[in-house]
N, C-alpha and C positions, 0 to 999 in steps of 0.2 A: 529610585529606578534600580532594577535587577542588576543594571551594570555597575553598581555600587557595592555590589554584596561581594562578601568574602567566598574564597573556594570552600569551605564548610557548607557556609548559606546555600551557593547556587548547586553543591550536590545535594543538598534537602528540598532545594525547590525544585530540583530536576525530578527526586522521584515521586515529589509530592507531583508536578504535573503529569509525570507519566501515569501516575495513578488516576489522576481526574480526567486525564485524555484515554485513559483503557477503559473506565467507565461510560464516557460517552460511544467510543469506538467502539464495544463489545455491547454496548444496548442497541446501538445503531447498525453495526453488523449482523448482531442475532432478529432485528426486526428488519431489515432488509432483506435479510436471507430467506425468513419466513415470505413474505411476498413474494421473492422472488420462486421460492418452489409452488406458491398456488397458481403464480403466472405463467411460470413455466407448465403446467399440468393442464393451466386452461389450453394457453395457445401453442403450446408446439415447437419443433426446434425450428421449424421456416421461420416463424413469426418472431423469435428470440433471434433468427441469422439476421433477418432484415435490420430488426434495430441494432444489432451488433454493426451490421455493416454502415451505416448511417453514421453512429456515434464512432464509428472508427474514421471516418472521414471530418467530424466535428472536432474529435480530439485534439489536431492541429493547431486550429483555432483556439481553442479553450486554454493550451499548455502556457500561449502568449499572454494568456489576460489573468490566466489563475494563479500569481502569487511569481510567476517565478523574476520578472522582472524587478519586482520589490523586495526580493530577498534582503537586499542590504539592509531594510528596515529591520531585519531580524538578528542579521550578523553583526550588525557595525556598535560597538561599546558606548557610544553616545549619538544621540541625533536633535538635529534642531527643529523648530515646527517646518519651517521650510522645507526641510526633507522628508519628515512627515505627508506632509501636504503632495511631495514629490511625486509619490505612490498611486495616490488619484490619477494625478494629471498624465502619467507615463502608461497606467492601464487602460484608462476609459476608449483615449482615440482608436487602440488597436479593437477596443470591442465593439465600437461603431462600424468598424471598417469589416467584421466579420458578420454583422448585418446585412453588408451588401454583397460581400465576395460567395456565399455560399448559397443564397438564392440564385446566383446565377449559375453555377456550378451545379446546382441540381438541375438544370436542365438537360445537364450530358449526362444523366447520372438514370438508367433505365428502371422501370418496374415502382416498386411501393417504397423502393430503398431513397429513389431522388423525389416522388412525393411528400413524406416527411422530413426530406433535409432540411427545409428552408424552417421546420418550427426546431427541429433539435438547435440550428444555429442561434436562437434565440437566448441558449443555454450562454454563449459568449459576451453578451454584453452585463447579463446579469454578474458572470463570474467575476469581469473585470470591474463593476462595481463594487464585489465585495472582496475585491484581493488586499486591498489598502488596511481597513479595519480588521480582518482576519492575521495579518501576517502582526499590526501594531498587537494584538492580543497575544499572538504567540511568542512577540518578545519580552512581553511581559509576563510572561508564563501565568497568565492567566486561564489555565486551560479547565478550569472546573466553571467558568461563564461558558467559554467556545463549546465544550461540550455538553451543556445544556442546551445552546440552540443546536447542534447538528442532533440529540436526540429529538428533540420538538420536530427539526424539521425532516428526517426520516419517519420520524411516526405518522404525523400528517400524510405524507405524501404516499405512504405505501397504504395504509387506508384508502386513499381515492385513488389509488392507480389499480388495486387488486378489485376495488367495487367497480371501474370502469370495464376492467377486464371480465367481471361476471355478467356486466350488463351489454356484452359483444362491441366494445368499442376497438378490440382487438390491438394494434400494434401502439394505437395513439395512448391508449394506456401507460405502455412505458415511457412513450415520447413525453406526456404528461406528469408522468410522476415524476420524473427528474426534473423537469421544470418548475414545480411545486417546492421542490424539496430546495434545490439552490436560491430558490426566491426568498423562502423562509430563512435560510442561512445568510442571505444577503442582509433581510431586513433585521433580524438580531444581531449581528454583527456589528451593525450601525448602533442599535440603541444599546447594547452591554458594553463597549467600548467607548464610547462618546465621542467617535472620533467624526472630525469634522473639516476637509480639507479649505485649505484659504482659497475666496475665488480668484484670487491675481496667483496665476502659478510664477515659480523662481526658474528659470533656464539653468542657473547655476546648478542649483538642487537639482532637477530634473536629471542633469550631466551627472552630476555625483553620483545620484542614485540607480539611475539608468547603465553607468560604467559597468558596476560589479554586476547587475542584472543580467548584462549580454552574455557574459560566461555562463552563466545558469541557462540562460535563454538555449544557446547553443547546446550545450549538455543536455537538457529537458530534449527539447527537438530530436535530438540523436536519440534517446530513450524512449521518445514517442513513437520515432522509427520503427523503434526494434520490437515494441510490443506491435505497432498498425499494422505494420506491412505483411505481417503471417498472415493477419484476420482479412487483409484486403486478398491477398493470394488465395486463401480458402475460398472468399466467397467468387473469385474469378474463375478459378480451377474447379471449385465442387461445388460451389452454390451457396445459397442461403439455409436448406438445412444442415449442412457440415457445418455452415458456419455456428449453426446454433449448436450445435455439440460442441463445437471447440469453445464456444463464447462461455460455455456451463461450466468445462470444466477447468477454464478461467478464472470463473467466476466464484468456483468453491476453493480455490489457490487464493484469490487476491482476500477472499473474506477471513479465512483462517488467518493469511498473514497479518491484514487489519486489527484480526485478535490478538494474536499471539505478539508479534512485531510491532503493529501501529503504535500502541502507548510510546515505546522508548524512541520509536524515529521521530515523533512527533516533536519532541524537546530536543532531539540532538544537535541540530544547528544552534538553537537558542543557546543550548547548555555550553556547548564548545565555544560559541561566538565570546563567552563570557569567562572561558576558562583558558584562553586562547595562548595566554602568556605565562600558565601554570602548566607544561606540558606534564610532570609528575602526577599532578593531581586529574588530569584529563586523561593519560596513558592507566590509572590504576582505575579509575572510575569508565574508561570502555572494556578494559579484560572485565571486570566485575560486572556490565553489563551484557558481553557474550556468554560468560557462565550461566547466568540470571534467567537470559532469554533461552538458550539453550536447555536449561532443565525445563523449561516449561513450554517451548515452541516444537520440539524435536519429537516428543511421543505424540503429539497432535497430528502431525505432519504423517509422521509412519504410520500412527493408528488411521488415520483418515484412509491411508492407501490400502491397509491391510482389511478394511471392512468396504471397501469400495464396492466390491461386487456385489455384497448385499444392500449397500447404503443408498445408492442411484435407482435403480432400478424401484427402490421399496420408495421413498423420496418422491421422486420425481415421475416414476412411471414408466414401463417396459418400452416405450418409445426414444427411452435415452439411453439405452445401456451400453451404446457406442461410445460414450463419456469415459467408461469405468477405467481405460487403459491410460487415454490423454492423462485422466485425472491421477493414475497410479504415479506416473512419469515426471508428473509437477509438483506434486508430494514428495516425493524425494529431493527434489530443487530445494525444498527447506530448511534440510541441514546444512546443505550451505547458506542460504540468507543469516539463517541464526547464528552460524560460526564469523559471519562480518558484522552484524548489527550495526548496518547502515552506514557503511563507512564512507560513501560519498558524501551523505551529511557532515561527515567529521572531517573531512578535506575542505569542504566547502566551508565551514565552522572556521578553521583557523584562515580561510583569506585565499585558500587552493581551485585555481579554478581548470588550469589548463590540465591537470593530470586525470585528474577525474575524466574531462573530454576526451582522454588519449583514450583509456580504457572504454567507454561507452563507443567511440569513433570503430576500435577495434572489434567490438560485441556487432554492429549495424555492418562492418563488414564482413563478417564471418554470416550473417542471416542474409543481408543482400546476393553473396557470392550463392551460398545451399537452398533458397527458396524455390526457383524457377525448377530446381531437379527436385524436390522432397514437395510440393505443394501439391502435383498430379499425383502422390503416390500415396496421399490420404495423411489423416490429421496425426496419426501417430507417427507420420517421416517428420511432420511438421515440429511435431512436440518434441522429439529427438533433436533437429536441428538447436532448439531451444537450449536442451540439454548440453550439448556441444559449446553453444557458445558461451554458456555461465561457467562450465567448468575450463574452457581454455581460459577466460579472462580472470578469475578468480585470482591465482599468482601473481598477474600484472597488477592487479588494484591492491593487492597485499605489500606487494613490493613497494608502490607509492607513500602507503600507509606509513611502512615501517620509516620511512626514509625522512616523515615530517613529524611523527611521533612517538614510535619507536617500536612498533606493535606489526609484525609482519606473521605472516602463513603460519610459522609454526606455533607462536604464541595464539593464534585463532585456535588451530588443532588443538594444542594443551588444553586451553581457556573448556572446547565444546567436549573432549575427548569422553569424558566422563557419561556425560548424558547423551552422547550420541551411541556407546555401548550398549546403556540400559535400553535404550529405544528401540536399537535394531534387534534384541536378545527378545524384546515384549512385542515387536510386530511378526515377527517369527510364529513364537506363541500364538499370536492371534489370528495368523493364516492358518496356521494347521486346524484352530479351531473352526473359522468360516468353511475351510475346505473340505473337514471330516464329517460337518452336519449338515450337509447338504439335502439329503435324505430321509434325515430322521426329526429338522426340526422345522419350523418356518420361519421365514424372514426376520421377523419381528424380533424372534427369540435369540436370533444367532447373531441380529445385532446387538442387542443389550448384553446378551452374553459376552458377548467379544469385546466390547465396552471395557465391563464389569472386571473381567480376566486380565486385560490390558493394563487396566487402571491398578489391581492389586500385585499383578507379576511387576510392573515400574515400578511402582514405591519401595517395592522387596528388593531390586535392582538397584535405586538410586540409594538405598543406605548402605550399598555395597562400594559403588562405584562414585558417588558423589558424599562420601559420609561428611567430611568436613563442612560442606556447603549446605545441607540439610541439618547442622551442629549450630550453625551459624544463625540461619534463620529459626530454628526453636529458640535460640536464645534471646534474640533481638523480638520475639513475642512475650518472651517470659519477662524479661526488664526493659521496658521503652525506655529510654534515653533522650528523646526529643531528636532533633536533627542530628544524622548521620554524619560523622567525622570520616574525612578522608584518610582512607590506610596508604600505604606506604608499600611499594615493593621492597621486598629483602634481596 
């Protein structure tokens, strides 16, 4: 059992899990992004917006069943057979409830979004069935198997979805692409985990597991509100085409986040749960993860922001140029997410539920207070509100993190400072290249040239601002020593 691993073994298992999670997420994100680009060019902003509106409604049902209520299966150091089965009996009833509620809600939703809403709602019971076996795989750090399932699911579903779009199925190509993906994920999770719930539910185990999940559910409800309220407001005030443009910007940000932040985020709750009694090792691992993530993530976020004026029209078509500025604004927020390295999962992993909820409620209040005023002004104004929310809540979350594990805002800034400086300077160079070659070179050449110049400049700057980190990575490759031993702060 992973609960019995020593701290050094947990650290090694975390890195190995992050690697396999990264392989699955990188492969899945790339395949999914290619499918999204093709579908976006075929279907256009209005159809993408219609699907985004229906998905935003179903998101509140999906979050209840998609693993939040069974987080205790991941977080707890030991689990009985009854508690493992409790995850199934907690999620499935909510999934069945979703199949009743959302078709009724669809009656009151006008247009195409109301037509597809019952089909989108089929995702809720499927995700409910998958919640417990996926949680068990994450608990046991079996990210290799989970990644293989995820990669298979996104490959098959993307192929079907693009095929349907090419054959004129319109928005239904997006709906059934998602249903196929989560169905394969569900079947695969049961196949590789050998998870089988007990036929007779144990009420005490359900109460025990569900009690921890309630805090996570409230946290996720608030987080989903932050994500979906702006989308619903854009759809209401500006229409489905504007929502499609906003959905493109957020999709690019989410894909890049899953590529560069997702792997470590996937193992954060599992590993923190194992190290919650060894704060020195946890603190050291968390700071190193910030430095590692910042070195990889920051140049990606700022690089995309720099080339967005060329990248978006070239990849998606001229009908999507309105997504350039919102995309650039969201990419700037990536620097903050790199420096926090999924602090909410860390707090949850050490058993803290109230403090993350306070942060998320504060963020939600900012969204609720501001969205009626900014939504009619356009998607740039809405994106600006999201930036304000994120920057205001960052110090508060860091304060709570310092109380629990001794890592505050200053520690985060210090750990990511070198990569931040190198990335900002790199982005400035790339922006000069992009803006000064508008009339002399084609968009493809400008994009490739910007990426190449940015990579070279960043690597050179990294040797200046993160010299010790680069040296440690090179030393590790030259002299592999097996499991990584935890370092201690001086």
